N, CA, C and O atoms as a GROMACS GRO file, in nm:
protein
  412
    1MET      N    1  -3.242  -0.259   3.088
    1MET     CA    2  -3.270  -0.236   2.947
    1MET      C    3  -3.137  -0.220   2.873
    1MET      O    4  -3.062  -0.127   2.899
    2ALA      N    5  -3.111  -0.310   2.783
    2ALA     CA    6  -2.983  -0.311   2.712
    2ALA      C    7  -2.991  -0.225   2.586
    2ALA      O    8  -3.094  -0.219   2.519
    3VAL      N    9  -2.882  -0.161   2.558
    3VAL     CA   10  -2.871  -0.082   2.436
    3VAL      C   11  -2.834  -0.178   2.323
    3VAL      O   12  -2.740  -0.256   2.337
    4PRO      N   13  -2.907  -0.173   2.211
    4PRO     CA   14  -2.874  -0.266   2.101
    4PRO      C   15  -2.740  -0.232   2.037
    4PRO      O   16  -2.694  -0.118   2.040
    5VAL      N   17  -2.679  -0.334   1.978
    5VAL     CA   18  -2.547  -0.316   1.917
    5VAL      C   19  -2.555  -0.221   1.797
    5VAL      O   20  -2.456  -0.157   1.763
    6SER      N   21  -2.671  -0.211   1.735
    6SER     CA   22  -2.684  -0.120   1.621
    6SER      C   23  -2.666   0.026   1.661
    6SER      O   24  -2.620   0.106   1.580
    7SER      N   25  -2.699   0.061   1.784
    7SER     CA   26  -2.677   0.198   1.831
    7SER      C   27  -2.528   0.229   1.842
    7SER      O   28  -2.483   0.336   1.802
    8TYR      N   29  -2.452   0.134   1.894
    8TYR     CA   30  -2.307   0.151   1.902
    8TYR      C   31  -2.246   0.164   1.762
    8TYR      O   32  -2.159   0.247   1.738
    9LEU      N   33  -2.294   0.079   1.672
    9LEU     CA   34  -2.241   0.081   1.536
    9LEU      C   35  -2.276   0.211   1.464
    9LEU      O   36  -2.197   0.262   1.385
   10LEU      N   37  -2.394   0.265   1.490
   10LEU     CA   38  -2.434   0.391   1.428
   10LEU      C   39  -2.347   0.506   1.478
   10LEU      O   40  -2.304   0.590   1.399
   11VAL      N   41  -2.322   0.510   1.607
   11VAL     CA   42  -2.235   0.614   1.663
   11VAL      C   43  -2.094   0.601   1.606
   11VAL      O   44  -2.032   0.701   1.571
   12ALA      N   45  -2.043   0.478   1.598
   12ALA     CA   46  -1.910   0.456   1.544
   12ALA      C   47  -1.904   0.493   1.396
   12ALA      O   48  -1.804   0.548   1.350
   13LEU      N   49  -2.010   0.465   1.321
   13LEU     CA   50  -2.014   0.500   1.180
   13LEU      C   51  -2.011   0.651   1.161
   13LEU      O   52  -1.938   0.702   1.077
   14ILE      N   53  -2.090   0.721   1.239
   14ILE     CA   54  -2.092   0.868   1.229
   14ILE      C   55  -1.956   0.925   1.267
   14ILE      O   56  -1.905   1.015   1.199
   15LEU      N   57  -1.897   0.875   1.373
   15LEU     CA   58  -1.766   0.922   1.417
   15LEU      C   59  -1.658   0.894   1.313
   15LEU      O   60  -1.572   0.978   1.288
   16PHE      N   61  -1.663   0.775   1.254
   16PHE     CA   62  -1.565   0.740   1.151
   16PHE      C   63  -1.582   0.828   1.028
   16PHE      O   64  -1.483   0.873   0.970
   17CYS      N   65  -1.707   0.854   0.987
   17CYS     CA   66  -1.731   0.937   0.869
   17CYS      C   67  -1.686   1.081   0.892
   17CYS      O   68  -1.631   1.144   0.801
   18VAL      N   69  -1.708   1.135   1.011
   18VAL     CA   70  -1.661   1.270   1.043
   18VAL      C   71  -1.509   1.274   1.040
   18VAL      O   72  -1.450   1.369   0.988
   19GLY      N   73  -1.445   1.171   1.095
   19GLY     CA   74  -1.299   1.165   1.092
   19GLY      C   75  -1.244   1.151   0.952
   19GLY      O   76  -1.143   1.213   0.919
   20MET      N   77  -1.309   1.070   0.869
   20MET     CA   78  -1.262   1.054   0.732
   20MET      C   79  -1.280   1.183   0.652
   20MET      O   80  -1.193   1.220   0.573
   21TYR      N   81  -1.391   1.251   0.673
   21TYR     CA   82  -1.413   1.378   0.605
   21TYR      C   83  -1.304   1.478   0.643
   21TYR      O   84  -1.249   1.547   0.557
   22GLY      N   85  -1.273   1.486   0.772
   22GLY     CA   86  -1.170   1.578   0.817
   22GLY      C   87  -1.032   1.542   0.766
   22GLY      O   88  -0.954   1.631   0.731
   23ALA      N   89  -1.002   1.414   0.760
   23ALA     CA   90  -0.869   1.371   0.713
   23ALA      C   91  -0.851   1.394   0.563
   23ALA      O   92  -0.740   1.422   0.517
   24LEU      N   93  -0.959   1.383   0.487
   24LEU     CA   94  -0.948   1.396   0.343
   24LEU      C   95  -0.965   1.538   0.290
   24LEU      O   96  -0.918   1.569   0.181
   25THR      N   97  -1.031   1.624   0.366
   25THR     CA   98  -1.062   1.757   0.312
   25THR      C   99  -0.987   1.872   0.377
   25THR      O  100  -0.970   1.976   0.314
   26LYS      N  101  -0.943   1.857   0.498
   26LYS     CA  102  -0.880   1.970   0.568
   26LYS      C  103  -0.734   1.983   0.528
   26LYS      O  104  -0.668   1.885   0.492
   27ARG      N  105  -0.684   2.104   0.534
   27ARG     CA  106  -0.546   2.132   0.495
   27ARG      C  107  -0.452   2.148   0.615
   27ARG      O  108  -0.330   2.140   0.600
   28ASN      N  109  -0.508   2.171   0.731
   28ASN     CA  110  -0.428   2.189   0.851
   28ASN      C  111  -0.386   2.052   0.904
   28ASN      O  112  -0.470   1.965   0.924
   29ALA      N  113  -0.257   2.034   0.928
   29ALA     CA  114  -0.205   1.905   0.971
   29ALA      C  115  -0.255   1.866   1.110
   29ALA      O  116  -0.272   1.747   1.138
   30VAL      N  117  -0.279   1.963   1.197
   30VAL     CA  118  -0.330   1.932   1.330
   30VAL      C  119  -0.472   1.875   1.319
   30VAL      O  120  -0.506   1.779   1.388
   31ILE      N  121  -0.554   1.933   1.233
   31ILE     CA  122  -0.689   1.883   1.212
   31ILE      C  123  -0.686   1.743   1.151
   31ILE      O  124  -0.769   1.659   1.185
   32VAL      N  125  -0.593   1.718   1.062
   32VAL     CA  126  -0.580   1.584   1.003
   32VAL      C  127  -0.545   1.482   1.112
   32VAL      O  128  -0.601   1.372   1.113
   33LEU      N  129  -0.453   1.516   1.201
   33LEU     CA  130  -0.419   1.425   1.311
   33LEU      C  131  -0.538   1.401   1.403
   33LEU      O  132  -0.561   1.288   1.445
   34LEU      N  133  -0.614   1.505   1.433
   34LEU     CA  134  -0.733   1.488   1.516
   34LEU      C  135  -0.837   1.402   1.446
   34LEU      O  136  -0.907   1.323   1.511
   35SER      N  137  -0.849   1.415   1.316
   35SER     CA  138  -0.945   1.335   1.240
   35SER      C  139  -0.906   1.187   1.241
   35SER      O  140  -0.991   1.100   1.249
   36ILE      N  141  -0.778   1.161   1.233
   36ILE     CA  142  -0.731   1.022   1.241
   36ILE      C  143  -0.761   0.964   1.379
   36ILE      O  144  -0.795   0.846   1.391
   37GLU      N  145  -0.748   1.045   1.482
   37GLU     CA  146  -0.782   1.000   1.616
   37GLU      C  147  -0.931   0.969   1.628
   37GLU      O  148  -0.969   0.874   1.695
   38LEU      N  149  -1.015   1.049   1.564
   38LEU     CA  150  -1.158   1.021   1.564
   38LEU      C  151  -1.188   0.886   1.499
   38LEU      O  152  -1.271   0.810   1.546
   39MET      N  153  -1.118   0.858   1.390
   39MET     CA  154  -1.139   0.731   1.322
   39MET      C  155  -1.093   0.614   1.409
   39MET      O  156  -1.159   0.510   1.412
   40LEU      N  157  -0.984   0.631   1.480
   40LEU     CA  158  -0.938   0.525   1.570
   40LEU      C  159  -1.035   0.505   1.687
   40LEU      O  160  -1.055   0.392   1.731
   41ASN      N  161  -1.095   0.612   1.736
   41ASN     CA  162  -1.194   0.598   1.843
   41ASN      C  163  -1.320   0.528   1.793
   41ASN      O  164  -1.383   0.455   1.870
   42ALA      N  165  -1.356   0.548   1.668
   42ALA     CA  166  -1.470   0.475   1.612
   42ALA      C  167  -1.441   0.326   1.608
   42ALA      O  168  -1.528   0.244   1.637
   43VAL      N  169  -1.319   0.291   1.573
   43VAL     CA  170  -1.279   0.150   1.574
   43VAL      C  171  -1.284   0.094   1.716
   43VAL      O  172  -1.326  -0.020   1.736
   44ASN      N  173  -1.241   0.173   1.813
   44ASN     CA  174  -1.246   0.129   1.953
   44ASN      C  175  -1.389   0.104   1.998
   44ASN      O  176  -1.414   0.007   2.070
   45ILE      N  177  -1.482   0.188   1.958
   45ILE     CA  178  -1.623   0.168   1.993
   45ILE      C  179  -1.672   0.036   1.935
   45ILE      O  180  -1.742  -0.039   2.002
   46ASN      N  181  -1.635   0.008   1.810
   46ASN     CA  182  -1.676  -0.118   1.748
   46ASN      C  183  -1.617  -0.238   1.822
   46ASN      O  184  -1.686  -0.337   1.844
   47LEU      N  185  -1.490  -0.230   1.859
   47LEU     CA  186  -1.426  -0.341   1.929
   47LEU      C  187  -1.495  -0.371   2.061
   47LEU      O  188  -1.521  -0.486   2.094
   48VAL      N  189  -1.524  -0.267   2.137
   48VAL     CA  190  -1.589  -0.287   2.267
   48VAL      C  191  -1.732  -0.336   2.249
   48VAL      O  192  -1.778  -0.423   2.323
   49ALA      N  193  -1.803  -0.281   2.150
   49ALA     CA  194  -1.942  -0.323   2.128
   49ALA      C  195  -1.950  -0.469   2.087
   49ALA      O  196  -2.034  -0.543   2.138
   50PHE      N  197  -1.864  -0.512   1.996
   50PHE     CA  198  -1.867  -0.651   1.953
   50PHE      C  199  -1.821  -0.745   2.062
   50PHE      O  200  -1.870  -0.858   2.071
   51ALA      N  201  -1.728  -0.702   2.145
   51ALA     CA  202  -1.684  -0.787   2.256
   51ALA      C  203  -1.795  -0.801   2.360
   51ALA      O  204  -1.812  -0.907   2.421
   52LYS      N  205  -1.869  -0.693   2.381
   52LYS     CA  206  -1.975  -0.695   2.482
   52LYS      C  207  -2.098  -0.771   2.433
   52LYS      O  208  -2.162  -0.842   2.510
   53MET      N  209  -2.131  -0.755   2.307
   53MET     CA  210  -2.256  -0.810   2.255
   53MET      C  211  -2.238  -0.938   2.173
   53MET      O  212  -2.335  -0.984   2.113
   54GLY      N  213  -2.120  -0.994   2.170
   54GLY     CA  214  -2.096  -1.112   2.087
   54GLY      C  215  -2.161  -1.237   2.143
   54GLY      O  216  -2.229  -1.234   2.245
   55LEU      N  217  -2.139  -1.348   2.074
   55LEU     CA  218  -2.195  -1.475   2.120
   55LEU      C  219  -2.137  -1.517   2.254
   55LEU      O  220  -2.208  -1.569   2.340
   56HIS      N  221  -2.007  -1.494   2.270
   56HIS     CA  222  -1.940  -1.525   2.395
   56HIS      C  223  -1.874  -1.397   2.447
   56HIS      O  224  -1.759  -1.370   2.414
   57PRO      N  225  -1.945  -1.318   2.528
   57PRO     CA  226  -1.887  -1.192   2.576
   57PRO      C  227  -1.758  -1.217   2.654
   57PRO      O  228  -1.751  -1.303   2.741
   58ALA      N  229  -1.656  -1.139   2.620
   58ALA     CA  230  -1.526  -1.155   2.684
   58ALA      C  231  -1.458  -1.019   2.690
   58ALA      O  232  -1.513  -0.918   2.648
   59LEU      N  233  -1.338  -1.018   2.745
   59LEU     CA  234  -1.262  -0.895   2.758
   59LEU      C  235  -1.168  -0.870   2.640
   59LEU      O  236  -1.090  -0.775   2.645
   60THR      N  237  -1.174  -0.950   2.536
   60THR     CA  238  -1.080  -0.934   2.426
   60THR      C  239  -1.096  -0.800   2.357
   60THR      O  240  -0.997  -0.739   2.318
   61GLY      N  241  -1.218  -0.753   2.340
   61GLY     CA  242  -1.240  -0.622   2.276
   61GLY      C  243  -1.180  -0.509   2.358
   61GLY      O  244  -1.120  -0.417   2.302
   62GLN      N  245  -1.195  -0.516   2.490
   62GLN     CA  246  -1.137  -0.413   2.574
   62GLN      C  247  -0.985  -0.418   2.571
   62GLN      O  248  -0.919  -0.314   2.575
   63ILE      N  249  -0.928  -0.536   2.564
   63ILE     CA  250  -0.782  -0.550   2.558
   63ILE      C  251  -0.729  -0.496   2.426
   63ILE      O  252  -0.629  -0.424   2.424
   64PHE      N  253  -0.796  -0.529   2.316
   64PHE     CA  254  -0.757  -0.474   2.186
   64PHE      C  255  -0.771  -0.323   2.184
   64PHE      O  256  -0.690  -0.253   2.124
   65THR      N  257  -0.874  -0.273   2.251
   65THR     CA  258  -0.894  -0.128   2.259
   65THR      C  259  -0.780  -0.061   2.335
   65THR      O  260  -0.735   0.047   2.296
   66LEU      N  261  -0.734  -0.123   2.442
   66LEU     CA  262  -0.620  -0.066   2.515
   66LEU      C  263  -0.494  -0.062   2.428
   66LEU      O  264  -0.420   0.035   2.431
   67PHE      N  265  -0.472  -0.168   2.350
   67PHE     CA  266  -0.357  -0.167   2.259
   67PHE      C  267  -0.373  -0.059   2.152
   67PHE      O  268  -0.276   0.009   2.118
   68THR      N  269  -0.493  -0.044   2.100
   68THR     CA  270  -0.518   0.060   1.999
   68THR      C  271  -0.497   0.199   2.056
   68THR      O  272  -0.442   0.286   1.989
   69MET      N  273  -0.541   0.220   2.179
   69MET     CA  274  -0.520   0.351   2.243
   69MET      C  275  -0.372   0.378   2.266
   69MET      O  276  -0.328   0.492   2.256
   70THR      N  277  -0.296   0.274   2.299
   70THR     CA  278  -0.152   0.291   2.319
   70THR      C  279  -0.085   0.328   2.188
   70THR      O  280   0.000   0.417   2.184
   71VAL      N  281  -0.122   0.260   2.081
   71VAL     CA  282  -0.065   0.292   1.950
   71VAL      C  283  -0.107   0.433   1.907
   71VAL      O  284  -0.027   0.506   1.848
   72ALA      N  285  -0.230   0.472   1.935
   72ALA     CA  286  -0.277   0.606   1.899
   72ALA      C  287  -0.201   0.713   1.976
   72ALA      O  288  -0.169   0.818   1.920
   73ALA      N  289  -0.172   0.688   2.102
   73ALA     CA  290  -0.096   0.786   2.180
   73ALA      C  291   0.046   0.801   2.126
   73ALA      O  292   0.099   0.912   2.118
   74ALA      N  293   0.107   0.689   2.088
   74ALA     CA  294   0.241   0.696   2.028
   74ALA      C  295   0.236   0.767   1.893
   74ALA      O  296   0.326   0.844   1.860
   75GLU      N  297   0.131   0.742   1.817
   75GLU     CA  298   0.116   0.807   1.686
   75GLU      C  299   0.102   0.958   1.702
   75GLU      O  300   0.159   1.034   1.624
   76VAL      N  301   0.028   1.000   1.801
   76VAL     CA  302   0.012   1.144   1.825
   76VAL      C  303   0.143   1.207   1.868
   76VAL      O  304   0.177   1.316   1.822
   77ALA      N  305   0.217   1.140   1.953
   77ALA     CA  306   0.345   1.196   1.998
   77ALA      C  307   0.442   1.210   1.882
   77ALA      O  308   0.507   1.314   1.867
   78VAL      N  309   0.453   1.107   1.799
   78VAL     CA  310   0.544   1.114   1.684
   78VAL      C  311   0.492   1.214   1.581
   78VAL      O  312   0.570   1.291   1.525
   79GLY      N  313   0.362   1.213   1.556
   79GLY     CA  314   0.304   1.306   1.460
   79GLY      C  315   0.323   1.451   1.499
   79GLY      O  316   0.356   1.534   1.414
   80LEU      N  317   0.303   1.483   1.626
   80LEU     CA  318   0.323   1.621   1.671
   80LEU      C  319   0.470   1.660   1.668
   80LEU      O  320   0.502   1.775   1.638
   81ALA      N  321   0.559   1.567   1.697
   81ALA     CA  322   0.702   1.598   1.687
   81ALA      C  323   0.742   1.628   1.543
   81ALA      O  324   0.816   1.723   1.518
   82VAL      N  325   0.693   1.549   1.449
   82VAL     CA  326   0.721   1.575   1.308
   82VAL      C  327   0.658   1.707   1.265
   82VAL      O  328   0.719   1.784   1.190
   83LEU      N  329   0.538   1.733   1.312
   83LEU     CA  330   0.470   1.857   1.276
   83LEU      C  331   0.543   1.980   1.330
   83LEU      O  332   0.552   2.081   1.261
   84ILE      N  333   0.594   1.972   1.451
   84ILE     CA  334   0.670   2.084   1.507
   84ILE      C  335   0.799   2.106   1.429
   84ILE      O  336   0.838   2.220   1.403
   85ALA      N  337   0.866   1.997   1.391
   85ALA     CA  338   0.989   2.010   1.311
   85ALA      C  339   0.959   2.072   1.175
   85ALA      O  340   1.035   2.156   1.127
   86LEU      N  341   0.851   2.030   1.112
   86LEU     CA  342   0.814   2.089   0.983
   86LEU      C  343   0.775   2.236   0.997
   86LEU      O  344   0.806   2.317   0.910
   87TYR      N  345   0.707   2.269   1.105
   87TYR     CA  346   0.668   2.409   1.126
   87TYR      C  347   0.791   2.497   1.146
   87TYR      O  348   0.796   2.610   1.098
   88ARG      N  349   0.891   2.444   1.216
   88ARG     CA  350   1.013   2.523   1.235
   88ARG      C  351   1.087   2.546   1.105
   88ARG      O  352   1.148   2.652   1.086
   89ASN      N  353   1.082   2.450   1.013
   89ASN     CA  354   1.152   2.464   0.886
   89ASN      C  355   1.072   2.541   0.781
   89ASN      O  356   1.130   2.616   0.702
   90ARG      N  357   0.942   2.524   0.779
   90ARG     CA  358   0.859   2.582   0.673
   90ARG      C  359   0.771   2.697   0.718
   90ARG      O  360   0.717   2.769   0.634
   91ASP      N  361   0.754   2.718   0.848
   91ASP     CA  362   0.667   2.822   0.904
   91ASP      C  363   0.521   2.805   0.861
   91ASP      O  364   0.449   2.904   0.846
   92THR      N  365   0.477   2.682   0.842
   92THR     CA  366   0.338   2.655   0.809
   92THR      C  367   0.302   2.514   0.853
   92THR      O  368   0.387   2.426   0.863
   93VAL      N  369   0.171   2.494   0.879
   93VAL     CA  370   0.121   2.360   0.908
   93VAL      C  371   0.025   2.315   0.798
   93VAL      O  372  -0.052   2.221   0.818
   94ASN      N  373   0.029   2.382   0.685
   94ASN     CA  374  -0.055   2.348   0.572
   94ASN      C  375  -0.002   2.221   0.505
   94ASN      O  376   0.115   2.214   0.469
   95VAL      N  377  -0.087   2.122   0.490
   95VAL     CA  378  -0.046   1.993   0.435
   95VAL      C  379  -0.004   2.006   0.289
   95VAL      O  380   0.086   1.935   0.245
   96ASP      N  381  -0.066   2.095   0.215
   96ASP     CA  382  -0.034   2.111   0.073
   96ASP      C  383   0.109   2.160   0.049
   96ASP      O  384   0.166   2.133  -0.057
   97GLU      N  385   0.166   2.231   0.143
   97GLU     CA  386   0.300   2.285   0.128
   97GLU      C  387   0.409   2.190   0.178
   97GLU      O  388   0.528   2.224   0.171
   98MET      N  389   0.371   2.075   0.228
   98MET     CA  390   0.468   1.977   0.279
   98MET      C  391   0.481   1.864   0.179
   98MET      O  392   0.443   1.750   0.207
   99ASP      N  393   0.535   1.895   0.061
   99ASP     CA  394   0.536   1.797  -0.046
   99ASP      C  395   0.676   1.742  -0.077
   99ASP      O  396   0.690   1.655  -0.163
  100SER      N  397   0.778   1.791  -0.012
  100SER     CA  398   0.911   1.739  -0.038
  100SER      C  399   0.990   1.730   0.092
  100SER      O  400   0.958   1.797   0.190
  101MET      N  401   1.092   1.646   0.091
  101MET     CA  402   1.172   1.627   0.211
  101MET      C  403   1.280   1.734   0.224
  101MET      O  404   1.323   1.766   0.335
  102LYS      N  405   1.323   1.790   0.112
  102LYS     CA  406   1.424   1.897   0.115
  102LYS      C  407   1.359   2.030   0.091
  102LYS      O  408   1.248   2.039   0.038
  103ARG      N  409   1.429   2.133   0.132
  103ARG     CA  410   1.375   2.267   0.107
  103ARG      C  411   1.439   2.331  -0.011
  103ARG      O  412   1.406   2.444  -0.045
   0.00000   0.00000   0.00000
């Protein structure tokens, strides 16, 4: 019994909407980074679902997903490094207070 592609798309839509809500409304930079990761995972679900359920099923969706996960891991590493540097200089992780490059 196969799961329809609409189920995958619904899960990805919910995950993307939760990530977008978190990225747009939260003030904590760590939560914003986690929300962006949720949005990237929603895209990964779509890539795998379309590759699996397409007219010609292939591994291209899984390969693109691996590249996306690699970019996401690099983004998290750079983002956390920038966040730690900002925390050391400003003593806060509040996004609203990070509005200039100089102190």
